[in-house]
Residue, then its C-alpha position, 0 to 999 in steps of 0.5 A: m499499500t503506498v502513502k498515498t493509499e494509506q492516507l486516504l483509506n485513514a481519512l475516509s475511515e474517519h468519515f465512515l467510523s462517523p456517528e452518522r455512519a454506526e449502523l451501515m458500519r454495524l450492518l456490514k459487521d454483523g447483519t444478514d447476508e442480505e444486510k450486508a450486500r445491501a449496506a456495503i453496495s450502498m456506501v460505494p457511490e459515498a466513498i467514491f465521491m468522498i475519496e475524491q473531495i478527501d483527495k482534493d483536502m489533502q492535494l495527495l494528487a492520487t492515482g485511481a489505483e491508489k483511490k480504488h484500493a483504499i476504497v476496497k482496503l476499506l469495504d472489505d475490511a469492514i466486511r466479515l465473510p465467512f472464510w471461504a467467500e473472504l477470497f472473492d470480496g476483494p476482487l468483486l468490491a473492485e469490479l464494484v467500484d470499476q463499474m460505478v465509476k464507469w458508468y459516472n464518467t460515461s453518464i455524467g461526464h468526467d468532471w461529474i466530480d463537479k456536477l455532483k457536489s453542485i446537486a448535491l449542494g442545490a447550487 
């Protein structure tokens, strides 16, 4: 893991360990398999948005691979699965992140972070 990835992961972890995200994180650890899947899928768009914001705020200029690694590591570490399933969740989460970013790029454009921020802020 690169230094930038570690910095991104630490900041992203702080965001998701906030009191507002406590129930989501509880579901990832202790929920049913369906609850874990729903929680992980619901976290991905927010994690992508937050990782871009964190990278910008910290002026890290992290690569896409470093940002993806931080998101996947956060989710992979948070989700408790049977030992046999742990082999598959990392690659599946990485693919989910890739597909979400691809969808943002093709549907919204490569400046999607600014567009999503303006929508979220009502600007």
